[in-house]
C-alpha positions as a Markdown table, in Angstrom:
| # | Residue | x | y | z |
|---|---|---|---|---|
| 1 | Met | 0.0 | 0.0 | 0.0 |
| 2 | Ala | 1.4 | 3.4 | -1.0 |
| 3 | Lys | 2.3 | 5.9 | 1.7 |
| 4 | Ile | 0.2 | 9.1 | 2.1 |
| 5 | Gln | 1.8 | 11.7 | -0.1 |
| 6 | Arg | 3.1 | 15.0 | 1.4 |
| 7 | Asn | 0.6 | 17.1 | -0.5 |
| 8 | Val | -2.4 | 14.9 | 0.6 |
| 9 | Phe | -1.4 | 15.3 | 4.2 |
| 10 | Ala | -0.7 | 19.0 | 3.9 |
| 11 | Thr | -4.1 | 19.7 | 2.3 |
| 12 | Gly | -5.7 | 17.6 | 5.0 |
| 13 | Leu | -3.9 | 19.6 | 7.7 |
| 14 | Thr | -5.0 | 22.9 | 6.1 |
| 15 | Ser | -8.6 | 21.6 | 6.0 |
| 16 | Phe | -8.3 | 20.7 | 9.7 |
| 17 | Phe | -7.3 | 24.3 | 10.7 |
| 18 | Ala | -9.8 | 25.9 | 8.3 |
| 19 | Asp | -12.7 | 23.7 | 9.5 |
| 20 | Thr | -11.8 | 24.3 | 13.2 |
| 21 | Ser | -12.3 | 28.0 | 12.5 |
| 22 | Ile | -15.4 | 27.7 | 10.3 |
| 23 | Lys | -17.2 | 25.1 | 12.4 |
| 24 | Met | -16.3 | 27.0 | 15.7 |
| 25 | Leu | -18.4 | 29.9 | 14.4 |
| 26 | Tyr | -20.9 | 27.8 | 12.4 |
| 27 | Ser | -22.0 | 25.8 | 15.5 |
| 28 | Ile | -23.1 | 29.0 | 17.2 |
| 29 | Met | -24.2 | 31.0 | 14.1 |
| 30 | Pro | -27.9 | 29.9 | 14.1 |
| 31 | Ser | -28.3 | 30.9 | 17.8 |
| 32 | Phe | -26.5 | 34.2 | 17.1 |
| 33 | Leu | -28.7 | 34.9 | 14.1 |
| 34 | Leu | -31.8 | 34.2 | 16.1 |
| 35 | Ser | -30.5 | 36.6 | 18.8 |
| 36 | Ile | -30.3 | 39.5 | 16.2 |
| 37 | Gly | -33.8 | 38.9 | 14.8 |
| 38 | Ala | -33.4 | 36.4 | 12.0 |
| 39 | Thr | -36.2 | 34.0 | 11.0 |
| 40 | Lys | -35.7 | 30.4 | 9.9 |
| 41 | Thr | -36.3 | 31.5 | 6.3 |
| 42 | Thr | -33.6 | 34.2 | 6.7 |
| 43 | Ile | -31.1 | 31.7 | 8.1 |
| 44 | Ser | -31.7 | 29.4 | 5.2 |
| 45 | Leu | -31.5 | 32.1 | 2.6 |
| 46 | Ile | -28.2 | 33.4 | 4.1 |
| 47 | Glu | -26.7 | 30.0 | 3.5 |
| 48 | Gly | -28.3 | 29.5 | 0.2 |
| 49 | Ile | -27.4 | 32.8 | -1.3 |
| 50 | Ala | -23.8 | 32.6 | -0.1 |
| 51 | Glu | -23.2 | 29.0 | -1.4 |
| 52 | Ser | -25.0 | 29.5 | -4.7 |
| 53 | Thr | -23.1 | 32.6 | -5.6 |
| 54 | Ala | -19.8 | 31.0 | -4.6 |
| 55 | Ser | -20.6 | 28.0 | -6.7 |
| 56 | Leu | -19.9 | 30.0 | -9.9 |
| 57 | Val | -16.4 | 30.6 | -8.6 |
| 58 | Lys | -15.9 | 26.9 | -7.9 |
| 59 | Ala | -16.6 | 25.9 | -11.5 |
| 60 | Leu | -14.3 | 28.6 | -12.8 |
| 61 | Ser | -11.5 | 27.9 | -10.4 |
| 62 | Gly | -11.5 | 24.2 | -11.3 |
| 63 | Phe | -11.4 | 24.9 | -15.0 |
| 64 | Trp | -8.8 | 27.6 | -14.6 |
| 65 | Ser | -6.5 | 25.5 | -12.4 |
| 66 | Asp | -6.7 | 22.7 | -15.0 |
| 67 | Lys | -5.8 | 25.1 | -17.8 |
| 68 | Ile | -2.7 | 26.5 | -16.1 |
| 69 | Ser | -1.9 | 23.2 | -14.3 |
| 70 | Arg | -1.5 | 25.1 | -10.9 |
| 71 | Lys | -3.5 | 24.4 | -7.8 |
| 72 | Lys | -1.6 | 26.0 | -4.9 |
| 73 | Pro | -2.2 | 29.7 | -5.8 |
| 74 | Phe | -6.0 | 29.1 | -5.7 |
| 75 | Met | -5.7 | 27.4 | -2.4 |
| 76 | Ile | -3.6 | 30.2 | -0.8 |
| 77 | Ile | -6.0 | 32.9 | -2.0 |
| 78 | Gly | -9.1 | 30.9 | -1.0 |
| 79 | Tyr | -8.0 | 30.0 | 2.5 |
| 80 | Gly | -6.6 | 33.5 | 2.9 |
| 81 | Ile | -10.0 | 35.1 | 2.3 |
| 82 | Thr | -11.5 | 32.9 | 5.0 |
| 83 | Ala | -8.8 | 34.0 | 7.4 |
| 84 | Leu | -9.5 | 37.6 | 6.7 |
| 85 | Ile | -13.3 | 37.5 | 6.8 |
| 86 | Thr | -13.7 | 35.3 | 9.9 |
| 87 | Pro | -13.0 | 38.0 | 12.6 |
| 88 | Leu | -15.4 | 40.4 | 10.8 |
| 89 | Tyr | -18.4 | 38.4 | 12.0 |
| 90 | Ala | -17.8 | 40.0 | 15.4 |
| 91 | Leu | -18.9 | 43.3 | 13.9 |
| 92 | Ala | -22.3 | 42.0 | 12.7 |
| 93 | Thr | -25.4 | 43.6 | 14.3 |
| 94 | Val | -28.1 | 42.5 | 11.7 |
| 95 | Pro | -28.5 | 39.4 | 9.5 |
| 96 | Leu | -27.5 | 41.4 | 6.4 |
| 97 | His | -24.0 | 41.8 | 7.9 |
| 98 | Val | -23.7 | 38.0 | 8.3 |
| 99 | Leu | -24.9 | 37.5 | 4.8 |
| 100 | Leu | -22.1 | 39.8 | 3.4 |
| 101 | Cys | -19.5 | 38.0 | 5.4 |
| 102 | Arg | -20.8 | 34.6 | 4.4 |
| 103 | Phe | -20.9 | 35.7 | 0.7 |
| 104 | Val | -17.2 | 36.8 | 0.7 |
| 105 | Glu | -16.0 | 33.8 | 2.8 |
| 106 | Arg | -17.8 | 31.3 | 0.5 |
| 107 | Ile | -16.1 | 32.9 | -2.5 |
| 108 | Gly | -12.8 | 31.9 | -0.8 |
| 109 | Lys | -14.1 | 28.4 | -0.5 |
| 110 | Gly | -15.1 | 28.5 | -4.2 |
| 111 | Leu | -11.6 | 29.4 | -5.2 |
| 112 | Arg | -9.9 | 26.6 | -3.2 |
| 113 | Ala | -12.3 | 23.6 | -3.2 |
| 114 | Ala | -12.0 | 22.2 | -6.8 |
| 115 | Pro | -8.2 | 22.9 | -7.1 |
| 116 | Arg | -7.7 | 21.2 | -3.7 |
| 117 | Asp | -9.6 | 18.1 | -4.7 |
| 118 | Ser | -7.6 | 18.1 | -8.0 |
| 119 | Leu | -4.3 | 18.4 | -6.1 |
| 120 | Ile | -5.2 | 15.4 | -3.9 |
| 121 | Cys | -6.1 | 13.5 | -7.0 |
| 122 | Ser | -2.9 | 14.3 | -8.8 |
| 123 | Ser | -0.9 | 13.3 | -5.7 |
| 124 | Thr | -2.7 | 10.0 | -5.4 |
| 125 | Ala | -1.3 | 6.5 | -6.4 |
| 126 | Lys | -3.5 | 4.3 | -8.5 |
| 127 | Gly | -6.2 | 2.6 | -6.6 |
| 128 | Glu | -5.8 | 4.9 | -3.5 |
| 129 | Ser | -8.2 | 7.7 | -4.3 |
| 130 | Gly | -10.8 | 6.5 | -1.8 |
| 131 | Lys | -8.3 | 6.2 | 1.0 |
| 132 | Asn | -6.8 | 9.6 | 0.3 |
| 133 | Phe | -10.1 | 11.4 | 0.0 |
| 134 | Gly | -11.2 | 9.6 | 3.2 |
| 135 | Leu | -8.1 | 10.9 | 4.9 |
| 136 | Gln | -8.8 | 14.4 | 3.7 |
| 137 | Lys | -12.3 | 14.2 | 5.0 |
| 138 | Ala | -11.2 | 12.8 | 8.3 |
| 139 | Met | -8.8 | 15.6 | 8.9 |
| 140 | Asp | -11.3 | 18.2 | 7.7 |
| 141 | Asn | -13.9 | 16.8 | 10.1 |
| 142 | Ser | -11.4 | 16.5 | 12.9 |
| 143 | Gly | -11.3 | 20.3 | 12.8 |
| 144 | Ala | -15.1 | 20.2 | 12.8 |
| 145 | Ile | -14.8 | 18.4 | 16.1 |
| 146 | Ile | -12.3 | 20.7 | 17.7 |
| 147 | Gly | -14.2 | 23.9 | 16.6 |
| 148 | Pro | -17.6 | 23.1 | 18.1 |
| 149 | Leu | -15.9 | 21.6 | 21.2 |
| 150 | Ala | -14.0 | 24.8 | 21.7 |
| 151 | Ala | -17.2 | 26.8 | 21.3 |
| 152 | Phe | -19.0 | 24.5 | 23.8 |
| 153 | Leu | -16.3 | 24.8 | 26.4 |
| 154 | Leu | -16.1 | 28.6 | 26.0 |
| 155 | Leu | -19.9 | 29.0 | 26.4 |
| 156 | Ser | -20.1 | 26.6 | 29.3 |
| 157 | Phe | -17.2 | 27.6 | 31.4 |
| 158 | Thr | -16.4 | 31.2 | 30.6 |
| 159 | Ala | -18.4 | 34.4 | 30.2 |
| 160 | Val | -17.4 | 35.1 | 26.6 |
| 161 | Ser | -19.9 | 36.3 | 24.1 |
| 162 | Phe | -20.6 | 35.0 | 20.6 |
| 163 | Lys | -18.6 | 37.8 | 19.1 |
| 164 | Thr | -15.5 | 36.9 | 21.2 |
| 165 | Ile | -15.7 | 33.4 | 19.8 |
| 166 | Phe | -15.8 | 34.8 | 16.3 |
| 167 | Leu | -12.6 | 36.6 | 17.0 |
| 168 | Leu | -10.9 | 33.6 | 18.5 |
| 169 | Ser | -11.9 | 31.5 | 15.5 |
| 170 | Ala | -9.6 | 33.5 | 13.2 |
| 171 | Ile | -6.5 | 31.9 | 14.8 |
| 172 | Pro | -6.8 | 28.4 | 13.3 |
| 173 | Ala | -7.8 | 30.0 | 10.0 |
| 174 | Val | -4.4 | 31.8 | 9.8 |
| 175 | Leu | -2.6 | 28.6 | 10.7 |
| 176 | Gly | -4.3 | 26.9 | 7.7 |
| 177 | Val | -3.0 | 29.5 | 5.3 |
| 178 | Leu | 0.5 | 29.1 | 6.7 |
| 179 | Thr | 0.3 | 25.3 | 6.3 |
| 180 | Ile | -0.5 | 25.7 | 2.6 |
| 181 | Ile | 2.3 | 28.2 | 2.0 |
| 182 | Ile | 5.0 | 26.1 | 3.8 |
| 183 | Leu | 4.1 | 22.4 | 3.2 |
| 184 | Val | 2.4 | 22.1 | -0.2 |
| 185 | Lys | 5.0 | 21.7 | -2.9 |
| 186 | Glu | 3.6 | 21.8 | -6.4 |
| 187 | Lys | 5.4 | 21.4 | -9.7 |
| 188 | Pro | 3.6 | 22.2 | -12.9 |
| 189 | Lys | 3.2 | 19.0 | -14.9 |
| 190 | Ser | 1.3 | 17.5 | -17.8 |
| 191 | Pro | -2.2 | 16.4 | -16.8 |
| 192 | Ala | -1.4 | 13.0 | -18.4 |
| 193 | Ser | 1.2 | 12.4 | -15.7 |
| 194 | Ser | -1.4 | 12.2 | -13.0 |
| 195 | Thr | -1.6 | 8.9 | -11.2 |
| 196 | Cys | -5.3 | 9.4 | -10.4 |
| 197 | Ile | -6.5 | 8.4 | -13.8 |
| 198 | Pro | -7.8 | 5.1 | -15.3 |
| 199 | Ala | -5.1 | 2.8 | -16.5 |
| 200 | Thr | -6.5 | 2.8 | -20.1 |
| 201 | Thr | -5.9 | 6.6 | -20.4 |
| 202 | Lys | -2.5 | 6.7 | -18.7 |
| 203 | Asn | -0.5 | 7.2 | -21.9 |
| 204 | Ser | -3.1 | 9.0 | -23.9 |
| 205 | Thr | -2.6 | 12.4 | -25.5 |
| 206 | Val | -2.8 | 15.5 | -23.2 |
| 207 | Ile | -6.4 | 16.8 | -23.2 |
| 208 | Lys | -7.1 | 20.5 | -23.1 |
| 209 | Pro | -9.8 | 21.1 | -20.5 |
| 210 | Ser | -13.3 | 21.6 | -21.9 |
| 211 | Tyr | -16.8 | 21.0 | -20.5 |
| 212 | Arg | -17.8 | 19.2 | -23.6 |
| 213 | Gln | -15.1 | 16.5 | -23.1 |
| 214 | Leu | -16.6 | 15.3 | -19.8 |
| 215 | Pro | -18.3 | 11.9 | -20.3 |
| 216 | Arg | -22.1 | 11.4 | -20.3 |
| 217 | Arg | -22.0 | 9.2 | -17.2 |
| 218 | Phe | -20.5 | 12.1 | -15.3 |
| 219 | Trp | -23.5 | 14.3 | -16.2 |
| 220 | Tyr | -25.9 | 11.6 | -15.2 |
| 221 | Phe | -24.3 | 11.4 | -11.8 |
| 222 | Leu | -24.6 | 15.2 | -11.4 |
| 223 | Ile | -28.4 | 14.8 | -12.1 |
| 224 | Val | -28.5 | 12.4 | -9.1 |
| 225 | Ile | -26.6 | 14.8 | -7.0 |
| 226 | Phe | -28.8 | 17.8 | -7.9 |
| 227 | Ile | -32.0 | 15.8 | -7.0 |
| 228 | Phe | -30.5 | 14.8 | -3.7 |
| 229 | Ser | -29.2 | 18.2 | -2.9 |
| 230 | Leu | -32.7 | 19.8 | -3.3 |
| 231 | Gly | -33.7 | 18.1 | -0.1 |
| 232 | Asn | -30.3 | 18.6 | 1.6 |
| 233 | Ser | -30.7 | 22.1 | 3.0 |
| 234 | Thr | -28.4 | 23.9 | 5.4 |
| 235 | Asp | -27.4 | 22.1 | 8.6 |
| 236 | Ser | -28.3 | 25.3 | 10.4 |
| 237 | Leu | -31.9 | 24.1 | 10.4 |
| 238 | Leu | -30.9 | 21.0 | 12.2 |
| 239 | Leu | -29.2 | 23.2 | 14.9 |
| 240 | Val | -32.3 | 25.5 | 15.0 |
| 241 | Lys | -34.6 | 22.5 | 15.6 |
| 242 | Thr | -32.1 | 21.2 | 18.3 |
| 243 | Val | -32.4 | 24.6 | 20.1 |
| 244 | Glu | -36.2 | 24.3 | 20.0 |
| 245 | Thr | -36.1 | 21.0 | 21.8 |
| 246 | Gly | -35.4 | 23.1 | 25.0 |
| 247 | Ile | -31.8 | 22.0 | 25.3 |
| 248 | Arg | -29.3 | 24.4 | 26.9 |
| 249 | Gln | -27.9 | 26.7 | 24.2 |
| 250 | Ser | -24.3 | 26.0 | 25.2 |
| 251 | Phe | -24.8 | 22.3 | 24.4 |
| 252 | Val | -25.8 | 22.8 | 20.8 |
| 253 | Pro | -22.2 | 23.0 | 19.6 |
| 254 | Phe | -21.5 | 19.8 | 21.6 |
| 255 | Ile | -24.3 | 17.9 | 19.8 |
| 256 | Tyr | -23.0 | 19.2 | 16.4 |
| 257 | Met | -19.6 | 17.9 | 17.4 |
| 258 | Ile | -21.1 | 14.4 | 17.7 |
| 259 | Phe | -22.0 | 14.4 | 14.1 |
| 260 | Asn | -18.5 | 15.4 | 13.0 |
| 261 | Thr | -16.9 | 12.9 | 15.4 |
| 262 | Val | -18.7 | 10.0 | 13.8 |
| 263 | Ser | -17.9 | 11.2 | 10.3 |
| 264 | Val | -14.2 | 11.3 | 11.2 |
| 265 | Leu | -14.2 | 7.8 | 12.8 |
| 266 | Phe | -15.7 | 6.3 | 9.6 |
| 267 | Ala | -14.2 | 8.4 | 6.9 |
| 268 | Ile | -10.9 | 6.5 | 6.3 |
| 269 | Pro | -12.4 | 3.0 | 6.7 |
| 270 | Val | -15.2 | 3.9 | 4.3 |
| 271 | Gly | -12.7 | 5.4 | 1.8 |
| 272 | Lys | -10.7 | 2.1 | 1.8 |
| 273 | Leu | -13.9 | 0.1 | 1.5 |
| 274 | Ser | -14.9 | 2.1 | -1.6 |
| 275 | Asp | -11.6 | 1.3 | -3.2 |
| 276 | Arg | -12.4 | -2.4 | -2.8 |
| 277 | Ile | -16.1 | -2.7 | -3.5 |
| 278 | Gly | -16.8 | 0.4 | -5.6 |
| 279 | Arg | -18.6 | 3.7 | -4.9 |
| 280 | Lys | -22.3 | 2.9 | -5.8 |
| 281 | Lys | -23.1 | 0.7 | -2.8 |
| 282 | Leu | -21.7 | 3.2 | -0.3 |
| 283 | Ile | -23.4 | 6.2 | -1.9 |
| 284 | Thr | -26.7 | 4.3 | -2.2 |
| 285 | Ala | -26.5 | 3.3 | 1.5 |
| 286 | Gly | -25.6 | 6.8 | 2.5 |
| 287 | Phe | -28.7 | 8.3 | 0.6 |
| 288 | Leu | -31.0 | 5.7 | 2.3 |
| 289 | Leu | -29.5 | 6.5 | 5.7 |
| 290 | Tyr | -30.0 | 10.2 | 5.1 |
| 291 | Ser | -33.6 | 9.6 | 4.1 |
| 292 | Leu | -34.3 | 7.7 | 7.3 |
| 293 | Thr | -32.4 | 10.2 | 9.5 |
| 294 | Tyr | -34.2 | 13.2 | 8.1 |
| 295 | Phe | -37.6 | 11.5 | 8.5 |
| 296 | Leu | -36.8 | 10.8 | 12.2 |
| 297 | Phe | -35.6 | 14.4 | 12.6 |
| 298 | Gly | -39.1 | 15.5 | 11.5 |
| 299 | Tyr | -40.9 | 12.9 | 13.6 |
| 300 | Phe | -39.2 | 13.4 | 17.0 |
| 301 | Asn | -38.5 | 16.4 | 19.1 |
| 302 | Ser | -36.4 | 15.0 | 21.9 |
| 303 | Pro | -32.7 | 15.8 | 22.8 |
| 304 | Pro | -31.8 | 12.2 | 23.6 |
| 305 | Val | -33.2 | 11.0 | 20.2 |
| 306 | Phe | -31.4 | 13.9 | 18.4 |
| 307 | Ile | -28.1 | 12.7 | 19.8 |
| 308 | Ile | -28.7 | 9.3 | 18.1 |
| 309 | Leu | -29.8 | 11.0 | 14.9 |
| 310 | Phe | -26.7 | 13.2 | 14.7 |
| 311 | Val | -24.7 | 9.9 | 15.0 |
| 312 | Met | -26.6 | 8.6 | 12.0 |
| 313 | Tyr | -26.1 | 11.8 | 10.2 |
| 314 | Gly | -22.4 | 11.6 | 10.7 |
| 315 | Leu | -22.4 | 8.0 | 9.3 |
| 316 | Tyr | -24.3 | 9.3 | 6.2 |
| 317 | Ser | -21.6 | 11.9 | 5.7 |
| 318 | Ala | -18.8 | 9.4 | 5.9 |
| 319 | Leu | -20.5 | 7.1 | 3.4 |
| 320 | Thr | -21.1 | 9.7 | 0.7 |
| 321 | Asp | -18.7 | 12.6 | 0.7 |
| 322 | Gly | -15.4 | 10.9 | -0.1 |
| 323 | Ser | -17.2 | 8.2 | -2.2 |
| 324 | Gln | -18.7 | 10.9 | -4.4 |
| 325 | Lys | -15.4 | 12.6 | -5.0 |
| 326 | Ser | -13.6 | 9.3 | -5.7 |
| 327 | Leu | -16.4 | 8.3 | -8.1 |
| 328 | Ile | -15.8 | 11.5 | -10.1 |
| 329 | Ser | -12.1 | 10.6 | -10.3 |
| 330 | Asp | -13.1 | 7.2 | -11.7 |
| 331 | Leu | -15.5 | 8.7 | -14.3 |
| 332 | Val | -13.4 | 11.6 | -15.6 |
| 333 | Gly | -10.3 | 11.3 | -17.8 |
| 334 | Pro | -6.9 | 13.0 | -17.4 |
| 335 | Gly | -6.6 | 16.8 | -17.6 |
| 336 | Leu | -10.3 | 17.3 | -16.6 |
| 337 | Lys | -10.2 | 16.6 | -12.9 |
| 338 | Gly | -10.3 | 20.2 | -11.7 |
| 339 | Thr | -13.0 | 21.1 | -14.3 |
| 340 | Ala | -15.1 | 18.1 | -13.1 |
| 341 | Tyr | -14.7 | 18.9 | -9.4 |
| 342 | Gly | -15.5 | 22.5 | -10.1 |
| 343 | Ile | -18.8 | 21.6 | -11.8 |
| 344 | Tyr | -19.6 | 19.1 | -9.0 |
| 345 | His | -19.1 | 21.7 | -6.3 |
| 346 | Ala | -21.1 | 24.2 | -8.4 |
| 347 | Val | -24.1 | 21.8 | -8.6 |
| 348 | Leu | -23.9 | 21.4 | -4.8 |
| 349 | Gly | -23.8 | 25.2 | -4.3 |
| 350 | Ile | -26.5 | 26.1 | -6.9 |
| 351 | Ser | -28.9 | 23.5 | -5.5 |
| 352 | Leu | -28.6 | 24.9 | -2.0 |
| 353 | Leu | -30.4 | 28.1 | -2.8 |
| 354 | Pro | -33.7 | 26.5 | -3.8 |
| 355 | Ala | -33.2 | 23.8 | -1.2 |
| 356 | Ser | -32.7 | 26.4 | 1.5 |
| 357 | Leu | -35.7 | 28.5 | 0.3 |
| 358 | Ile | -38.0 | 25.5 | 0.2 |
| 359 | Ala | -36.8 | 24.3 | 3.7 |
| 360 | Gly | -37.0 | 27.7 | 5.3 |
| 361 | Thr | -40.4 | 28.4 | 3.9 |
| 362 | Leu | -41.7 | 25.0 | 5.0 |
| 363 | Tyr | -40.3 | 25.6 | 8.5 |
| 364 | Asp | -41.9 | 29.0 | 8.9 |
| 365 | Lys | -45.1 | 28.6 | 6.9 |
| 366 | Val | -46.0 | 24.9 | 7.5 |
| 367 | Asn | -44.3 | 23.5 | 10.6 |
| 368 | Ala | -40.9 | 22.5 | 12.0 |
| 369 | Asn | -41.2 | 18.9 | 10.7 |
| 370 | Ala | -42.1 | 19.6 | 7.1 |
| 371 | Pro | -38.6 | 20.4 | 5.7 |
| 372 | Phe | -37.2 | 17.2 | 7.1 |
| 373 | Tyr | -39.9 | 15.1 | 5.6 |
| 374 | Phe | -39.3 | 16.8 | 2.3 |
| 375 | Gly | -35.5 | 16.1 | 2.6 |
| 376 | Ala | -36.3 | 12.4 | 3.3 |
| 377 | Val | -38.5 | 12.1 | 0.2 |
| 378 | Met | -35.9 | 13.8 | -2.1 |
| 379 | Ala | -33.1 | 11.5 | -0.9 |
| 380 | Leu | -35.3 | 8.4 | -1.6 |
| 381 | Phe | -36.1 | 9.8 | -5.1 |
| 382 | Ala | -32.3 | 10.4 | -5.7 |
| 383 | Thr | -31.6 | 6.8 | -4.7 |
| 384 | Ile | -34.1 | 5.5 | -7.2 |
| 385 | Val | -32.6 | 7.6 | -10.0 |
| 386 | Leu | -29.1 | 6.6 | -9.0 |
| 387 | Val | -30.0 | 2.9 | -9.3 |
| 388 | Phe | -31.8 | 3.5 | -12.6 |
| 389 | Cys | -28.9 | 5.4 | -14.2 |
| 390 | Ser | -26.3 | 2.8 | -13.1 |
| 391 | Arg | -28.2 | 0.1 | -14.9 |
| 392 | Lys | -28.5 | 1.9 | -18.3 |
| 393 | Ser | -27.1 | -0.2 | -21.0 |
| 394 | Asp | -25.1 | 2.7 | -22.5 |
| 395 | Leu | -23.3 | 3.4 | -19.2 |
| 396 | Pro | -21.3 | 0.2 | -18.5 |
| 397 | Gln | -18.6 | 2.0 | -16.5 |
| 398 | Phe | -21.1 | 3.9 | -14.4 |
| 399 | Ser | -22.7 | 0.6 | -13.4 |
| 400 | Lys | -19.4 | -0.5 | -11.7 |
| 401 | Phe | -18.5 | 2.7 | -10.0 |
| 402 | Lys | -14.9 | 1.5 | -9.4 |
| 403 | Lys | -11.7 | 1.2 | -11.3 |
């Protein structure tokens, strides 16, 4: 088994620091927004507008990084924007201020996400993409454990305000930028030299990146992702519903930490498993688990039950996130990785706006359970479409979902 490459570890460490910062403030953001007068629809729209706008940047950055065969500059700028914006949340006094900060910070994520995934792919030995994306997710979500834990401890045992936590969260964000600058070593090279490509294309002619050259089975997979994502609204609503169970506000970050802990524990084992048995089974299982989890979020309103549901939600995350990225690596040929990841991230971002609008409206206008029932139905529908597409006779490679 090949060793973990330096760039894979470095990007994972950067994700650890960045997610420590982001999830430290994200775990308290719904409570903070409610305290300054935001409704559930407003909270949903803030996330939807920010993510959807940034999605355009994700697609462009992936294509551009493929075109110039450079990933590191995009990552430095992207993580740098996050480090600069994070402390500015402390100045917010109305929901509009939060929206502006989220908008700019998500542009930073848009710049870095696709090039980062492409860098991991180009630093990956053949047959190891699932493991390496699993490692990256594990390190990313390790930060998502430390961040909410820090917020929980600060709220529980000190007298600090939300705004003080926003300021403190800038420290790990700066460390993330320094990690990229110091540890990532990138040499411009021909896309055809990437080891994260199918063996049949290893010696093929270098391909200039173009959306039209992406295979049909990749676009079918994006249809599945779009359908699923329409029911996958912002996690902020999960935290809002947790607050409404009557639990102490300081414990909300702790419960959110449970979700991230489970995701970390299973990320690498699931990644290795996807390398052995393929991606379809794990993605299908993850979608079905999501459907069940969201249905139960709608049905119950009890803190003890919610703890179990956040465990299930973490397992869903481990099953799907790394497997989806690895599948894209399997489906897309050399020289198009960044472009494909950019489009993938764009679909996720674009779908979040209608998903958030639907969920927020259902929460405010119908009841607190409706958005979760809607998410459960959409996940089940996406699973059916996934199985149907994988069995189409003109998509033989899609039916295998593995190398």
